[in-house]
Phi, psi and omega in degrees: 000128177300143181235137173273170181302129178094344180284133178245124183239129178247352181261139186242012172080019180252156173095193184285166175304150182236151177272125187212169179200158177261141185203168167249124187266155177256118186242349183294124186298318182296320180292317179300317179298318179294321179294319181294332182291343182300321184306323182289348181259001175245093187280055182233132185279351185273005183254129175262109184276148178299125181213343189268012181177181184292147169297150184199158169264111177289125181255333180200114176270130187252339185072203182280130183225147176274181185300321180298317183283330174294321176297320178295323178296321176298318178296321179297319178298318179297319179296315180295323181293325178293334183264002188232134179267159175292153178204181182238143174239153173242121179270124182208132175089148178241137179221186181214149170252135350286172183290341177217160182082188181300127181285151176243326183225137172254132186222160171260140183271162179244117179264266177298134181097000182297317181295317179296321179294322178294320177296322179296318178298322178294319178295320178295315180300315180297317181295321180289324176296323177298328179274004174097006178279144180292151180290157176293142180280334183245148177294152180290135178236109183296110177199162180237117184291127177259326182194164179234138180281116181262333180226091182303333180294336180268004180236082182297135189304303185296310177301321179298313181294330177292317176295320179300316180296323179293335181260007189294341180236018180297128179267123179264333178128175181253149179208151177279147169253103189253341186205171174249146182229135169263114181259143165268136179251112179260117183270144177206166178302334179280351182119170182285148172242133184253124183243121179291129178258316181223135177231126185233123180288144175284126186232006180287168179273142178299151178297142180294141179281132177250119181306135179089356180274000000 
């Protein structure tokens, strides 16, 4: 796969199709430690917490792709990175999808940097559509997955929502968003493991400041 300056590629296009997605990863140790501590405050056995790879903001899920399309995904990441500047996000608060009824996903919220993250997702979506990938069916929702509910019977509604409310303003910390990553997702009974295949630094110029905005 052709690489622009700064792009790091570990995949060489051999073997079977791979399950992959584009994302912005969370690498700050203090933030990662704070995110991992959440599991200990939810005393329910039915939640499978993220443990097999880096926390990340998923920007584009691709599913299983062959070598031609993985190469196209790399080009799309480079294009999106050229159009996007680095920025900072602040992770704060814990929530769940859906907002009512049995939960399926537990997530950390994004306060400062939400608009920039949404713009980055739009740039990624546009770049992937240019490479022939179908558009996302759902609008982008800035959040970071902490865990998935595997057994709803082990997650009683009222106690779960009480813990969720207590964590609704928890501050996890600030971190830079410096690059885009194409991850391979390896599934196993223990849960998915995420392996970075392509990493591209964001090199675009920040948006101009408009007085009164």
